[in-house]
N, C-alpha and C positions, 0 to 999 in steps of 0.2 A: 652138351653142345647144342647150338641152335640149328634150326632147319637149314639155314644157308650153308653152314659148315658140313652138314650131312650131304647136301647136294654136291658140294665140291668134292667131298671124299668119294661119292658114288661115281662122279665123272672121272675122277682119277683112277679108280679101280677098273672101270670099263676101258679106259685108255690103256691101262697096263695089260689087261687081258687081250685087248686088240693087238697091242704090240707083241705080246707073247705068241698070239696066233700067227701073226705075220712072220715073226722070227722062226717059229716052228716050221711054217710052210716053206720059208726060204732055205732053212738049214736042215731040211728033212734028211738030206743025205750026209750031213756031218756026223761026226762021232757023238756018242751019248755024253761023253765027258765035256765036250765043248758046249754042247747044248745046255748041259747042267750049269756050266760056268756062266754062260750067257744069261741063262734064266736067273741065276743068283745076282748077277750084276744088274739086270733089269729090275729085279725085285728090290735091290738095295737103292737103285736110283728112284724107283717109284716110291719107296718108303721115305727117302729123303725129301722128295718133292711133296709127298703128303704132309710130312712134319713141317717143312718150310711153309707150305700153303696154310696149314693150320695155325702156325705161329703168327704169320702175317695177318691172317683173318682175326686171330685173337687180339693182336695189337690194334688193328683197325676197329674191332668191336669195343675194346677198352676206350679208345679215343672217342668213339661215338657216344659211348655210355657217359664218359666224363663231360663231353660237350653237352649231352642231354641233361646231365645233372646240373651243370652250371646254368643252363637255360631254365631248368625247373627252379633252381635256387633264386635266380634273378626274378623269375615270374612270381615265386612265393614272396620275395621281398617287396616287389612292386604291388602284389595283391595285399600284403600286410600293410604297406604304406597307404594304399588306397582305402583299405578297410578302416585304418586308423583315422584317416582324414574324414571318411564318411561317418565314423563313430563320433568324432569331435563335432562335425557339422550337425549330426543328429542330436548330440547332447546340447549344443547351442540352440538348436531349434526347439528342443523340449524345454530348455530353460526359458527361452523367449516366450514360448507358448504359455508356460506356467506363469511367468511374470504378467503376461497380457491377461491371462485368466484371473490372476490375483487382482490386477488393476480393474478388470471388468467387474469382478465381484465387489471391489471397493466402490467403484462407480455405481454399480447397481444398488448397493446399500445406501449411497448418498442420494441416489434418485428416489429410492423408497422413503428415506428420511425426509427429503424435500417434498415428496408427494404427501407424506403424512403431515408435515408442517403446513403445506398448502391446504390440505383438507381441514386442519385445525383453524387456519385463517379463514377459510370459507365458512366454517361453523361459527366463528366469532362474528363475521360480517353478516350472518343471517340474523343474529340477535341484535335488535336496535340498541339496547342498553350497552352491551359489550362493544358494539360498534362506536358508540359515543365515547366510551372509555378509551378506546384505541385512538380516536381522533384527538382527545385531550392529551394523550401520551405523546403523540407526534407534535402537538402544539407546544407542550412543555419542553420537549427535546430541542426544538428550534430556538425557543427563548433562552434555554440554558447555553446553547452553543454560541449565541450572538451577544446577548445583553448581560450586564452585571446583575448579580443576584438581587441586589437591593432595588433595582429599577423596575421590577415586575413582581406580580404575585398571582398565584393560581387560586381559583375559586374565590374571587373577590366580591364582597357584598357591596352592591351599588346603593341599595336602599329598598324601599317597599313600594309596590304598586299602589297609587292613590285610590284607584277604584276597587281593586280586589283585596288590597292589604297584603298580598303575597310578597315574600322576600325575593328580591331580584339579585341573583348571584351569577356574575359572568364567569365563564370558564377561565379567563385570565384578564389581567389589567396591567397596562404599562404606565409608569409614572414619568411624566415629562414636566419639569418645573413644578407648578402647583396644580397641574391638571392630569386627568386620567384618560387613557385610551382603552375602552372596553373591547374585549375580544370574545367571540363565541364560536365554538367548533360545531359544525353541522355536517351531517352525513346522510343525505337522502339517496338511498341506494336501490331500494326494491323496485320502485317504478322506473328508475333509470335503466336498470338491467332489463326489465321487461320491455321497455321501449327500444333498447338496442337489439333485442332478440326478435322483435316483431318484424314480420316480412310483409304483411299486407298494409297498405297505406291507411285504410280506415281504422284498423286496429292500432296502428302506431299513433295516429292523431288522437285517438281516445286515451291511450296511455300517456301521451305527451301532455294532455290537459291535466291528468292526475299528477304527473311529475311537476308541472309548473305550479300547481296549487300547493304541492309540498314545499317547493323552494320559496314561494311567496310567504308561506307561513313561517319558514325559518328566517326569512328577511325581516318579517314583522317582529318576530321574537327578538332578534338581534337589535333592532332599532329601539326597543324599549329600554335598552341600557344607555341610550344617549340622553343624558340629563345634565345639561350645562349648569343648572342651578345647584347641582350636587357635586360639581367639580369635574365633570367629564367634558371632553372636547365635543364638538358638534358633529362627530362622525364615529363610527365603530367598524371594526374588522369582523367579517364573517369568514372564518377559516374553513375551507373545503379541502379535506385531506386527499381526495381523489383528483389527480391531475386530469384524467379523462373528462370528468364532469365539468371541471373548471374550464378546460379548453373548449368544450362544446358550448358552454354558456358564453365564454368570451367572444367566440366567433359567431354568436347568434344562431347556432345550429339547433338550439333547444329553446322552445318558447316562441320564437318569431313566427313559426308556421301556424300557431294557434290564433294569434291576433296581431295587430300592428305594433304592440308594445312588448318588446322582449324583456327578459328577466334582468339583464344588466341595467337597462334604463330604469326599471322599477326599483332596483337596489340603489341606484344613484339618487333617485327621488327621495328615498328614505334615508339618505346619508349613510348608507351601508356600503363598505368597500369589500367586494368579493376577492378573496386571495386564496391561492393554492400554496403548497409548501415551497415551490420555487419562487413565485412572485412575492410571497410573504417574507422570504429571506432578504430580498432586495429592499422591501419596505423597512425591515428591521435594521438593515445597514444604514438607511437614512436616519432612522430614530437614534441609532448609536452615534452617528456623527453629531446629531443635535445634543445628545447627552454629553458628548465630549466637549462641545462648544460651551455648554452650560457649566461643566466642570471647570473649563478654562476661565469662564467669566467669574465663577466663584473664587478661583485662585487669584485672578486679577484683583478682585475686590479685597481679598485677604492681604495681597501685597500692598495695595493702596492704604489699607488700614495700618499695616505695619510701618509704612513710610510716614504716615501721619504721626504715629506714636514716636518714631525716630525723630521727627521734626520737633516734637515737644521736648524730647530729651536734649536735642541740640540747643534749643532756646534756653533751657535751664543751665546747660553747661556754659553757654555764652554769657549769661548773667553772672555765673560764678567766676568766670574768667575775667570779666570786667572788674568785679570786686577785688579779685586777687591782684590785678594790675594797679588798682588804686591803693591798695595796702602796700604793695611794693614801692610805689611812688612816695608814699608818706614815709616809709622806712628809709628810703634813700635820702630824702630831704633831712630827716633827723640825723642820719649817719654823717652826712656832709656838714651839718651844723656842729655836731659833736667833734668832728675832725678840726673844724675851724677854732673851736674853743680850746682844744688841746694845743694847737699851735700858738694861740695867744698866751696860754699859761706857760708854755716853754720860753717864750720871749720875755715874759714878766720875771721869770726865775733868773734869766740871764742878766737882766737889768739890776736885779737886787744883788747879785753876786759879782757885779762888774764884769760879767762875761766869763768868770771862771767856772761857773757851774751851769752854763747854758745847756738846756735840754733841747735837742733837735728831734722833733717828732715828724716822721715822714708818713703822713696820712693823706693819701690821694683821695680826691673826691670821686665818687661813683657817678657815672653818667646817668642821669634820670631817664628812665624808660618812657618811650612815647606811647601814649594811650589814645587810640582813635576813638 
């Protein structure tokens, strides 16, 4: 039993004894037998009260226990559901974090690879010879993407320098009609980078002079490929692979501060056209249109040639047609004459036989064809 039940029982017992005490006091003068009977009745009543109270308390306790159990079950189910949801959320978070870490690791590897490639590119750009090879590669890639293969050639020999006898080989040449457009790829980078990194005005001007001297030498080298007497046009392209250098030259940001004559004017005076990958692409489109017009012109000439040959065949056929008409005319005349003679012969036979054996020959004349 619980503490609550014990308390109730104790109260009941005290009550019973109190009742017994009162009863004994009231019935002190009664007979012993009556007292005993009353005591037994009181004890029986007390016992029944105690059993009834214990039974009711037990039922109440069971109801409370059942209610508490249901609450605990509901709480357990709710806790289990909450834990399940939290576990699922935790699992999703862990998966998301794992995926993000995987993506981050992949991105990190890509960054490292890009950094390594960038370092390799920087190493290439530090070497003038490798830098020149890279410029020629970009030049060839542009030509491949725009022009037909037969309209250009890499490493084209222009001729030899009359003074030094050195063989002059352009990085590329474009063939338009019977003329050649020489192209040379130049990459003056060291002094340009130093100039861009210089902070002091005096130092920048000094390096700018060196850079301008580099570019002027490259322009002079490119201009040597302009030899109209050897089939070249009166200009050449100087291909600058770096857009930054070209942009600064085009906007007169480099060279104009050294003296009044900037590098673009100097190049124009030498008939050298400075181009970058972007601007050179536009020039190549113009060249491509010219090549297409040239191809159209060649096709037109071929068509005219074929038409002339067709005219000769038509003349021969007309001559043959005239002769055939004349032969047909002669044949018709002879056929008509032969028909007339046959008719005469039939009439003569009829005369000889007095009309008994006259032969009727129905030979119609053929209309003579008209020959214009």
